[in-house]
N, C-alpha and C positions, 0 to 999 in steps of 0.2 A: 463779055455777052455778046452774043449777035441779035437780031435786030428780029428774028423769028424767036429764038429762046427769050427774049424781054416780052413778047407776043402771047409767049403760051404763057407764060408767070402772071402776065396780068389777067390773063384769060382765066385763070386757074379761081382765083380770085373771084373774080368777078362770076364763077358759075357756084362757085362755093356759098356766096353767099346769097344767091339767087334759093340754096336748097334749104340754107340756112333760114331763111325771112319765112320759109313756110314750117319745116321742122319745127321751129320757137313753139308756132303754136301746142302743138302732141306734146313737147317737153313741157311748158308752163301750165296747161292741163292737167299733167302728168303730177311734177313739183316734187322730185323723188331727193334723197338727202343725196349728192353726188359725192362720191371718192375715186378722186384721179389720180392714175398710174403715170408716171415717166419716168422718163433715162434713156441710155444709150444702149443700155441690156437690162435683162428678167423681168421686161413689164407682162409680159405673157402669162412667166413661169408665177410672176404677183399675182395677176390676173385669176389665174385656176385654182393659188393659195385662198385667196377669199372665197374665190367660186365653193370650195370645201367647204370651208369656214363656214358661208353666210346662208347654200344654201337657196331654196326658193323667198328668202327674202329679198334678193336682188335680180336685177336685170344686168348682165354683162355683154359689154359692146367686145364681142368676139369678132375677128375676120373686119373690125370697123376698127382705125383706130387716126384716121385722118380728116379732114374736115371735109369730104363728099361721103367717107362709109359712117363717120360720128350721124350725121344727118338723116342719110338713110334708115340710121338701125331706129334713130326714134319716132318713127313710123312706120313700123317693122318690115321694110325693102331691104334685099339685099344688094349690093351695087353691080359693079360690071364685071360679069362672071363670062362672059362668050360674046353675042354677037356686039355689033359696034350699035342696032339698032334699038337695043336696051336704052343707051343714054334715050333714047325719042320715051318708051314707055317712061322711066324715069322723070323725066323733064313732066310730062303730064300728070305721072300717079302720087308722086310727093306734095302737090296741091290740096290733091283731092283729099286723099289718106290724114292730111293733117288738120284737118276738117272736121275725122270721127275718132281719129286712129286714140288709144291711152292704154300705158300700160298701169299695170296696179303696184308693182313691188315697190318696198319701202327704200329701198336703195338702188341708185344705179351706179357700175362700178363700171367706168370707164379707162381705157389704155388712150393716150394719148403720146402720137410717137415723132412729132416734132424732130422732122424728116428733112423740113426743106423752109428758110428764112422765111418769118413770119406766120408760121402756122399756128403753133402753139399760143401765141398773144392773138388770133384770130378764136381759136377755139374757148382760151382761159375766159376772156372777156364776155362770152357768150352761155358758159357752162357755170363759171363762177364758184367750183368745189369747196367745199362744207371742211371735204378734206384732202392735201396733193401727199403723193409718196413718191418721192424723187428719189428712185433706188441708185444711178450711175450716170455717171458722167466720161464721155471717154469720143473720140476722133471718129463714129459711127455717121456717116453719111460726109465725110468732106470736103465732096468735090462738089455740095450742093454748098456750102458756104465761103467757098474759094474765093466770088465775088465780093463778096461785105469786107474781105481782106484787102484785096488787090484796089479797090476804090478807097479804100483808109477809114471805111464807115469801125472796124474793128484792126485791133494791134495784129493778132494773130488768129490762125481756127479756134484753140482753146476757149478766149473769152467770146468768140462768132458765137459759138455753141453751145457756153456755158450761161448767155445773155438769152438764146431761145428757150433753153428750158428754166431759167429762172421766172419768166413770161408766168407760168403757171402757180409757180408760190403766191405771187405778187395780187394776182386775183382769189385767192381763196379764201376762205372765211374763219375757220376755225382752226385748225391744224398742218403742219406742216412737218413732215416728219422726211431728214435729210440724212445723209449718208456725214455723219461728223468728221470721220477721216481720210474726208475727200475736201482738203485744200481749198478748190475754187466752189468746192459748191455752198462752204459756210463764210464765205467770205462775200458770195452772191444775197446770199437770203441776208444774213447781219445787212450789209446795204440796203437792203429792203426796207427792212424793220429801220434801221436811223431813220430813213428818207419816211417812213411812216405810210409806206406805200401800201400795207398790210397791217391788219389786227389778228392776226393767225398766232397763235402760236408757234413758233419753231423748236421743233423735240430732235435733236441731235441722237441717232442711235450708232454702234460702234461693233466692231466685227469683233472686236476683245470679249463681249460677254459669249462669246464660244468659245466653248472648253472643253469638248471633245468634239474630232468626227472622224470618220472612219467608211471609205467605198470601195466597194467591191464592183465588178460588173453589173450585178443585176438588183443590189439597195445600195442603202445609203444609209445614217444614221448620224445624228446632229444634239450635241446636249448644249442647250441655251439658255441660263439660268435658271439651270435643275430644269428644266424640263429635257425630255428626251422626245426628239423627231423622228418620225421612221418614217420611207419611204423606198416603194418596192423595184425603183430604177437606181442607176448612176448617178447622182446631183451634184453638181460644182462644191466646193467648199464655200466659195461665194456668197450662195443661196440663204448664208450666215445671215448677214444682213436683213433681208425680206423674213426671215424667222421672227429675229429681233424687233421690228417694225410689224406685224403681224403680232405678236404678242403687245405690246404698247398699244396696238391700232383695237385690237380685242380689249383691252380694260377699258377705252375710250367708250366704244360703242356698247361695253355692256355685255359682252355676248361671251360664252366661254369659251376657252383656246381647244381648240385642236391640234393633236400632235401625231395624232395614227392617220398617214396617209398613205397608207397603203393600198386604197382604192380609187389614189390619185391619176387623173388619164391626162397626162402631156400631150400639145400638140405634136403633131408631126416630126422629126430634127431637133427636139430636145431633149437630149440625153436619154434614147429609148435605147433597153437593153432587146438582143433578138439573137437568138439561135440561127446560128452558121453551120453552114455544111461541111459532115466530117469532122464535127466537136467545133470548129470556130466560134469563140463569143463574139456579139458585134456592139459595141456603144455608135448611133447615131445620134451628131449632134450638127449634121449638115445643113442646118434652116440658113445661118446667115454664117459671115465670117468677115471682123474686123478686128482690130487688135484685140478692144479691152472685153468684146466676147469670144478670143482663141486664148487667150491668156486664163479666160475663166475654165476654161473644159480644157486645156494642159496643167492647169495647177491640181485639177479632178486625177487627170493621169498622171501625176506626180506620185500624186497619194493612194491610188489603184494598190488593189491587193492581187495581182493576181503575176505567175510564172513568168510569161512569155507575153511584152505589151508593146505592142505595134500603133505605131499614129499615120493613119493616113490623112494629108493634109494636102486641102486645096487653095487656091491665090484666093486672094481678102481683092476684092473687086469696091469702085468705087472710093476709091482714097486718093484718087489724083493726083497735086502735084508730090504730096509726102509717101508715092504710093514704093518708093525705094526705101526712105527709112522705117517703112512700116515694117517690111519684107525682108529687111535686117535685123528689124528688133524681136521680130517674129522666130528667128533661127536659132538667139538664147533662150526662148520660153520653151522650145523644142528640145535643145539641150538639157534642159533641166530637166525634164523629165526621165532622162535616162534609159530610154527606150530601145528594146532590141533593134527594132527598125522602124524607120522613116521611111516614108512613102509623101515626096511630095509632086503637085498635080499644075500643070499649067506654066504657062510663059513667066510669070509671072515670079512664081515663088523658086523656077529654075534658072532663072535670070538672075534674084538678088537675096533668095533664102539655100539657097543649096550653095553657091560659095564659101556662106558663113560657115554653113553646116560641118565643110570640110577642115574649116582652119579649124571647127569645135573640137575635131576627130567622134561625130556624129554617124554611126553608119547609117548610110542614106540611099538611096536611089532616083535620080530628078527623072521625071516621065511630063511626058508633055498631052496626055487627055485623059479620061474615062477607062478608054479600051485598051488601054497601057498596063495600067493603075490594076488593072481587073486580069490580066495574063503574068502579069510578074505574081500578084496576092497567090493564082492558082495554082503557077509554077515552084513558088518556096513556101508556100504555108506547108504544118504539116498535121495544123487541124487543132491543135493546144492555144494556141494563139488567141490571145484579146485585140481585137481591133478595134480603134476608135477614131473614127470619121468626121470632121472638119474642115468646113472650106466650100467651093463653089467648084464648079468643073464637074455640074451632072455626077455626085459622089454617091445621090440616091440611087443610079442604074448600078453602080457598081455595088454598094448594097444588096439591090434587089438582085440580080444572079450570084449573090452568098447566100442569101437565106436557106433554113432550112427548109421552109414551109411557106411556099410563093405566095400562099393569102398573107401573109407578113406586108405584103408589098403593101397593102393597101394603109397601112399605119405610117408609109414614108412619105417623107414632103411631093411636095408640087406633083401630083397626083391629077390637077385639072387638065382638058384636054389641051390649052395654049401650052404648056409646060409637054405633055406628051409630042405634041406637033416640033416644040422645038429637040427633043433630044430624036426624034427622026431625023430630024435635017440635016444630025450631027453625026447619022452613022448606029446613032443607038436604038436597038430594037429590041 
């Protein structure tokens, strides 16, 4: 790690501690029942499921899952959304609002990202949740943890990332819900319990509670422990673990379990269905991309009921030294979907994924950028296809150009001014 990187890392927590100090006055004044959501993927989906379940009984940390964002959220402010001058505004306003600002909801549903070393611990020691929902575990933001492997703190990336997420269960008061099918998650929480680092009950949840799953381009149904959950968007099979946790959490909180999520409004880029030009069907899951989220969406694509299935797959970024390994694994996941056509977009998928797809006999085309992907689709698609988008490389721009209703572009990810400028710089107007 360079000196500049070390200083930047150190400054991050110094600045975060400043905002935490003042925001804590508002937090203590409010004193809500805290339910924390963490994991490599699925956090935002779980947050929205709980919002649909609890409604106005809770406040939800939308777009605020970092040490900075949560501090701002607790005093009713948004983070950095435009000019850097906003930092000056926040430095002045957080102390002022901490004096009088108070929320009144019974619960605080807070998403905790854990994308950098020590941030989860920073938040866990502060918020000390009543309940933690640890949804998933994978190599998201792997590049952030490579330093802990290089300096010998941890044996490998998996252990470094597991340790980071495990900080939240360690500071949980009552209930810790985990995916019982993930050995590292089970081992780490067992270790926490054996060392008496928490008095909370560990509740293992299992995907085997899923009795049936069906997914179409515009809806999905799950049967879990006798309950039928319905969604009006295609949802990955993996959210079964979240539905199991939702069921158990509802019993703990003594609230009725909601099963009809027809009105659920997911944030952009998370398995949203759109009508495309000339009859195309579009599934947009372009918000993020690492192997665990890729696996989830590709498993959904594997089960998708549609006649002509195409995949548009962008690079996975922030993978660091495991970039080659992860992109080669991606090819096997793609092949398992048995898609009619695969389009890979970006230098990483072209270099690492495409050769493996060729070995596996997958019908694919590897392109360098979003413009080339759009040109291929416009030239070869007949209008009968369902296109599943996942990955980076400005796939949201490709989707925008294919929408039947241009107004639907407002529902795509990365609509902020900074993202629009990045697309413009890359010639995507």
